[in-house]
Structures are given as structure tokens and as C-alpha cells.
N, CA and C atoms as a LAMMPS dump frame, in Angstrom:
ITEM: TIMESTEP
0
ITEM: NUMBER OF ATOMS
138
ITEM: BOX BOUNDS ff ff ff
-5.0000000000000000e+02 5.0000000000000000e+02
-5.0000000000000000e+02 5.0000000000000000e+02
-5.0000000000000000e+02 5.0000000000000000e+02
ITEM: ATOMS id mol type element x y z
1 1 1 N 465.158 267.459 -435.186
2 1 2 C 464.975 268.172 -433.957
3 1 3 C 465.346 269.63 -434.209
4 2 1 N 464.613 270.504 -433.611
5 2 2 C 464.906 271.924 -433.753
6 2 3 C 465.177 272.518 -432.375
7 3 1 N 465.692 273.71 -432.383
8 3 2 C 465.944 274.338 -431.104
9 3 3 C 464.875 275.378 -430.834
10 4 1 N 464.694 275.701 -429.564
11 4 2 C 463.673 276.658 -429.157
12 4 3 C 464.351 277.988 -428.87
13 5 1 N 463.894 279.018 -429.526
14 5 2 C 464.442 280.349 -429.288
15 5 3 C 463.748 280.935 -428.066
16 6 1 N 464.547 281.446 -427.136
17 6 2 C 463.986 282.032 -425.93
18 6 3 C 463.386 283.407 -426.242
19 7 1 N 462.164 283.64 -425.797
20 7 2 C 461.591 284.975 -425.961
21 7 3 C 462.407 285.993 -425.148
22 8 1 N 462.36 287.237 -425.537
23 8 2 C 463.093 288.288 -424.827
24 8 3 C 462.587 288.363 -423.391
25 9 1 N 463.52 288.329 -422.455
26 9 2 C 463.167 288.445 -421.036
27 9 3 C 462.789 287.123 -420.387
28 10 1 N 462.868 286.02 -421.13
29 10 2 C 462.516 284.706 -420.578
30 10 3 C 463.718 283.796 -420.722
31 11 1 N 464.083 283.116 -419.645
32 11 2 C 465.18 282.15 -419.666
33 11 3 C 464.618 280.766 -419.397
34 12 1 N 464.989 279.803 -420.24
35 12 2 C 464.577 278.419 -420.038
36 12 3 C 465.7 277.673 -419.333
37 13 1 N 465.365 276.952 -418.29
38 13 2 C 466.333 276.128 -417.584
39 13 3 C 465.862 274.687 -417.625
40 14 1 N 466.774 273.784 -417.894
41 14 2 C 466.44 272.358 -417.913
42 14 3 C 467.12 271.711 -416.713
43 15 1 N 466.31 271.158 -415.845
44 15 2 C 466.857 270.483 -414.672
45 15 3 C 466.673 268.988 -414.884
46 16 1 N 467.767 268.3 -415.13
47 16 2 C 467.68 266.864 -415.367
48 16 3 C 468.239 266.108 -414.166
49 17 1 N 467.698 264.939 -413.945
50 17 2 C 468.181 264.09 -412.862
51 17 3 C 469.179 263.092 -413.428
52 18 1 N 470.14 262.663 -412.632
53 18 2 C 471.117 261.684 -413.118
54 18 3 C 470.441 260.343 -413.414
55 19 1 N 470.994 259.626 -414.389
56 19 2 C 470.445 258.322 -414.741
57 19 3 C 470.838 257.281 -413.698
58 20 1 N 469.92 256.389 -413.42
59 20 2 C 470.232 255.267 -412.545
60 20 3 C 470.902 254.184 -413.379
61 21 1 N 471.497 253.216 -412.719
62 21 2 C 472.116 252.11 -413.45
63 21 3 C 471.075 251.348 -414.262
64 22 1 N 469.868 251.203 -413.714
65 22 2 C 468.789 250.526 -414.435
66 22 3 C 468.462 251.281 -415.722
67 23 1 N 468.371 252.611 -415.628
68 23 2 C 468.096 253.434 -416.81
69 23 3 C 469.19 253.27 -417.857
70 24 1 N 470.441 253.288 -417.421
71 24 2 C 471.568 253.138 -418.341
72 24 3 C 471.514 251.797 -419.075
73 25 1 N 471.206 250.733 -418.333
74 25 2 C 471.134 249.408 -418.946
75 25 3 C 469.979 249.318 -419.951
76 26 1 N 468.835 249.901 -419.605
77 26 2 C 467.681 249.887 -420.51
78 26 3 C 467.993 250.652 -421.8
79 27 1 N 468.605 251.805 -421.673
80 27 2 C 468.95 252.608 -422.85
81 27 3 C 469.97 251.873 -423.703
82 28 1 N 470.972 251.281 -423.056
83 28 2 C 472.007 250.548 -423.778
84 28 3 C 471.423 249.367 -424.541
85 29 1 N 470.543 248.609 -423.898
86 29 2 C 469.951 247.453 -424.58
87 29 3 C 469.053 247.895 -425.73
88 30 1 N 468.355 249.003 -425.579
89 30 2 C 467.517 249.525 -426.654
90 30 3 C 468.375 249.923 -427.855
91 31 1 N 469.485 250.603 -427.607
92 31 2 C 470.371 251.023 -428.692
93 31 3 C 470.958 249.813 -429.409
94 32 1 N 471.395 248.811 -428.642
95 32 2 C 471.954 247.604 -429.249
96 32 3 C 470.918 246.902 -430.126
97 33 1 N 469.686 246.786 -429.618
98 33 2 C 468.624 246.138 -430.382
99 33 3 C 468.298 246.93 -431.637
100 34 1 N 468.294 248.24 -431.521
101 34 2 C 467.996 249.099 -432.668
102 34 3 C 469.064 248.957 -433.746
103 35 1 N 470.334 248.927 -433.335
104 35 2 C 471.425 248.776 -434.301
105 35 3 C 471.379 247.403 -434.962
106 36 1 N 471.076 246.373 -434.19
107 36 2 C 471 245.024 -434.745
108 36 3 C 469.864 244.93 -435.756
109 37 1 N 468.759 245.577 -435.473
110 37 2 C 467.601 245.56 -436.364
111 37 3 C 467.918 246.305 -437.664
112 38 1 N 468.663 247.397 -437.572
113 38 2 C 469.029 248.149 -438.778
114 38 3 C 469.933 247.331 -439.682
115 39 1 N 470.844 246.575 -439.086
116 39 2 C 471.756 245.76 -439.886
117 39 3 C 471.001 244.678 -440.643
118 40 1 N 469.967 244.129 -440.028
119 40 2 C 469.162 243.084 -440.673
120 40 3 C 468.347 243.637 -441.836
121 41 1 N 467.835 244.85 -441.675
122 41 2 C 466.922 245.393 -442.67
123 41 3 C 467.573 246.365 -443.645
124 42 1 N 468.87 246.653 -443.454
125 42 2 C 469.545 247.604 -444.346
126 42 3 C 469.661 247.006 -445.753
127 43 1 N 469.386 247.805 -446.778
128 43 2 C 469.507 247.295 -448.149
129 43 3 C 470.962 247.022 -448.507
130 44 1 N 471.151 246.063 -449.34
131 44 2 C 472.496 245.689 -449.756
132 44 3 C 473.039 246.722 -450.749
133 45 1 N 474.309 247.023 -450.626
134 45 2 C 474.916 248.003 -451.524
135 45 3 C 475.428 247.355 -452.808
136 46 1 N 475.423 246.045 -452.887
137 46 2 C 475.913 245.352 -454.081
138 46 3 C 474.856 245.205 -455.121
């Protein structure tokens, strides 16, 4: 990911909305599934 440099005289504002409980649960379950999948497919260090 890279950052965006603001042109001279232009200000960027990001207006984000708060997450709902449903959104939080969906994100959490996605992260858990992603971590579990990485553990299964990670190469062995031995």
C-alpha cells in the first residue's frame, strides 16, 4: 500500500462511518478463517 501525496492547495478528507456489530463479526470471522488457512498451508521450517 502506498500513500497519496496531496497536491498543493488540495486537502483530502476521509469520512468513515462507524462499524456495525454485524460488520465487526464478519471482519473478525474473515480474519480467523484467513489465519487458520495460513497455518494449514504454511511450509514447515524443519
